[in-house]
C-alpha positions as CSV (number, residue, x, y, z in Angstrom):
1,M,-12.5,-24.4,-27.2
2,K,-9.6,-24.7,-24.7
3,K,-8.0,-21.5,-26.1
4,G,-11.2,-19.6,-25.5
5,I,-11.4,-20.7,-21.9
6,L,-7.8,-19.8,-21.3
7,A,-8.3,-16.4,-22.8
8,I,-11.3,-15.8,-20.6
9,A,-9.4,-16.9,-17.5
10,G,-6.5,-14.6,-18.5
11,L,-8.7,-11.6,-18.9
12,A,-10.3,-12.3,-15.5
13,A,-6.9,-12.5,-13.9
14,I,-5.9,-9.2,-15.5
15,A,-9.1,-7.6,-14.3
16,I,-8.5,-8.7,-10.7
17,I,-4.9,-7.5,-10.8
18,A,-6.0,-4.1,-12.2
19,K,-8.7,-3.8,-9.5
20,K,-6.1,-4.5,-6.7
21,A,-3.7,-2.0,-8.2
22,Q,-6.5,0.6,-8.3
23,K,-7.3,0.0,-4.7
24,R,-3.7,0.4,-3.6
25,K,-3.3,3.6,-5.6
26,A,-6.4,5.0,-4.0
27,F,-5.1,4.0,-0.5
28,V,-1.7,5.7,-1.1
29,R,-3.4,8.8,-2.5
30,G,-5.6,8.9,0.7
31,I,-2.5,8.6,2.9
32,F,-0.9,11.5,1.1
33,D,-4.0,13.6,1.6
34,E,-4.5,12.6,5.2
35,Y,-0.9,13.4,6.2
36,D,-0.7,16.5,4.1
37,V,2.1,15.4,1.8
38,K,2.5,18.1,-0.8
39,E,5.2,16.5,-3.0
40,R,3.7,13.3,-4.3
41,T,7.0,11.4,-4.6
42,P,8.8,9.0,-2.3
43,F,11.2,11.8,-1.4
44,G,8.3,14.1,-0.4
45,F,6.8,11.3,1.6
46,A,10.1,10.6,3.4
47,D,10.4,14.3,4.2
48,R,7.0,14.2,5.8
49,I,7.8,11.1,7.8
50,R,10.9,12.8,9.2
51,T,8.7,15.6,10.6
52,M,6.1,13.3,12.2
53,N,6.0,12.7,16.0
54,D,6.0,9.1,17.3
55,D,2.2,8.9,17.5
56,E,1.6,10.0,13.9
57,Y,4.3,7.7,12.6
58,N,2.9,4.7,14.5
59,S,-0.6,5.5,13.2
60,L,0.7,5.6,9.7
61,K,2.7,2.4,10.1
62,E,-0.3,0.6,11.4
63,K,-2.6,1.8,8.6
64,V,0.0,0.6,6.0
65,R,0.4,-2.7,7.7
66,R,-3.3,-3.3,7.8
67,Q,-3.7,-2.4,4.1
68,F,-0.7,-4.3,2.7
69,G,-0.1,-7.0,5.3
70,R,3.2,-7.8,6.8
71,G,4.7,-8.5,3.3
72,C,8.5,-8.4,3.4
73,C,8.5,-7.4,7.1
74,Q,8.1,-10.9,8.5
75,R,10.7,-10.5,11.2
76,R,9.5,-9.7,14.6
77,T,11.1,-6.9,16.5
78,A,11.8,-6.9,20.2
79,E,9.0,-4.4,20.6
80,A,6.4,-6.7,19.1
81,E,7.3,-9.7,21.2
């Protein structure tokens, strides 16, 4: 009986993780389309960022921050304070 409950809980956890991964992938795909990134690699994305003006870059940064949270970027910068 306990094994069955654990198996169901495990499957539910896997389903939730897969759903989150699918949402993140769709978000990244949308960013690539919105900012007209032709080469769908980190290098292509970095090349596109280099060509952005400050307003475009700040807009992109804010969208990513809203979607993924602050994550590893917990430190405050002098601009944010």
